[in-house]
C-alpha positions in Angstrom: 0.2 0.2 0.1 1.7 3.7 -0.9 -0.2 6.2 1.5 -1.3 9.4 0.2 2.5 11.1 1.6 4.1 9.1 -0.2 2.8 9.5 -3.6 3.0 13.1 -3.1 6.8 13.3 -2.5 7.5 10.9 -5.8 5.0 13.5 -7.9 6.7 16.1 -6.5 10.5 14.4 -6.8 10.2 13.0 -10.3 6.9 14.9 -12.0 7.8 17.6 -10.8 11.2 17.9 -11.0 11.3 20.0 -7.3 14.9 20.0 -5.2 14.1 17.8 -2.0 14.7 21.0 -0.9 11.8 22.4 -2.6 9.8 19.6 -2.7 10.2 19.3 1.9 8.9 23.0 1.3 6.2 22.2 0.1 5.1 19.6 1.7 5.6 21.5 5.2 7.7 18.4 5.8 11.7 18.3 6.8 13.5 16.7 4.1 14.8 14.4 5.7 11.0 12.9 6.1 10.5 13.8 2.5 13.6 11.6 2.0 12.9 8.7 4.1 9.0 8.7 2.6 10.3 9.5 -1.1 12.3 6.1 -0.8 9.6 4.5 0.9 7.5 4.8 -2.1 10.1 4.0 -4.7 10.9 0.1 -2.9 7.4 -0.6 -3.0 6.2 0.9 -6.3 9.9 -1.3 -8.4 8.7 -4.7 -6.0 4.8 -3.9 -7.2 6.2 -3.5 -10.6 8.8 -6.1 -10.5 6.3 -8.6 -9.0 3.8 -8.0 -11.1 1.7 -6.7 -7.4 -1.2 -3.8 -7.6 -0.8 -0.2 -6.2 -2.7 0.3 -4.3 -2.7 4.3 -2.9 -4.7 5.1 0.4 -4.3 6.1 4.1 -2.2 8.2 5.6 -2.4 11.6 6.6 -2.6 14.4 4.1 -4.3 18.0 3.4 -5.1 18.4 0.2 -4.7 22.4 -0.2 -6.8 25.3 -2.7 -5.1 27.1 -5.7 -1.7 25.2 -6.7 -1.4 23.9 -10.0 -3.1 24.9 -13.5 -7.0 25.1 -13.7 -9.3 22.7 -16.0 -12.6 24.5 -17.4 
């Protein structure tokens, strides 16, 4: 199971191409916490891909913030 926090760390690092410092700041966590979440996410995703397992995303504590990113109309 991938948590929403781990998914966000993966998104910010690998899709948004933010630095560790930028991504940690965006998430409101320390760089150490960000790195731990990112490492955990990458291990879970790699394991699921190699072993042909589903990737479930759920759980964890998170806050949805409005007003960032492109708008869809």
